[in-house]
N, C-alpha and C positions, 0 to 999 in steps of 0.2 A: 561361800557361793551356794546357790541352789539351782536345781534343774527344774525346768518347766515343761509341762506336757499338755497336749490337747487330746482328749479321748472322745471320739464320736461313736455313739451307739444307736442301735435301733431302740424304740421305746421299751423301757424295762418295766417289768412288774414291780409293784411297790416293795414286795419282799426282797427282791434282788437289789433294788436301790438301797434299802435299809442295810442289807448285808454288806454292800460295797462301801457305804459310808462308814460302817463299823470297822471295816478293814483299813480304810484310809485313816481313821482316827487312831487305830491301834498302832499304825506305823508313823503317826505324828505328821502326816502329810497335810499341807494346806490345800484347800480345794474350793471351787466355785461351781455351782450347778443351778443357774437361774434360767437356762434354756433347755427344753426337753431334748434329751439325747446328746447334750454337750457337757463335758466335764473338763475343767481346767484344774490341773494338779501341780503343786509345788513340793519338791523333795529337798529339804534343807540338808540332808546327809550327803547329797550329791552322788548317790549310788544307784538310784532307780534307773532302769532303762525303759524304752518304749515297750519292749517285749515283756518285761516284768509287770508293767501296768496292765497290758493286755491279759497276761496270765492271771493276774489278781481277779479280773472280771471273769475270765474263763473258768476259774475254780468254782465260782458261784453259779455260773450259767454257761455251760460248755457250747451251747448252740447259738449264743447271742452274736449277732454281726457287730463288728466294731473296727475302728481304725484308731491306732495310738501313734502320736507323733511327738517328738521332742522339739521344743522351740529353741533355736540357737541362743547362745549367750548374748547379752546386750539387752537394751530396752526394746520391748516388743511394740510395734506400731499397731494400734487397734482402733476400731471405731464401732459404735453400735447405736441403736435406737432404744431408748429406755421407756419403761412404763411407770417408774417411780424414781425418786431421788437416790434410793439405796441400791438400785439395780447394779450399778457399776462401782460402788464405793470400794469393794474388795479389790477390784482390778486396779483402781487408782492408787490404793494404799499399799498393795502387796504384790501385784503381778510384775512390776518392773524389777529388774535384777538387783537394784540397790536397796530394796525394801525387804524387811523381814516378813515371812509368811505367817498369817494368822489362821489357824484351823477354823473352819466354818461349822455352823450347826443348823439343823432344820428349824425354821420358824413355825409358828402355829399354822401357817398356810401350807407348809411343806416345802417352802422355798429355802434355799441355803443362804444364810446371812452370816457376816463375820461375828465372831465371839467378841463381846465388848470387853 
């Protein structure tokens, strides 16, 4: 099983975003960040807490405003408006509880897309 989280932040400087992505990758967390200030994170080890995720960001930027929430077990009901066909592909393939998480990587445009 995996734990799922939503992290909402104020707009982060690019250097902080890059550092946060580096930390997520080091810990082998799956993540999605296609909307400014919104991060969806999956922990396959099932050990992360909402406080741990907050503290990971706090370590990089102590004054950043954020809200970290764990999503309860089970399939998450979600809906969104997309700007392209890939925008929600990670959510469809990895966000539901019964799917394995795939770490994402920045694309050339700086958006986070699933690793192929």
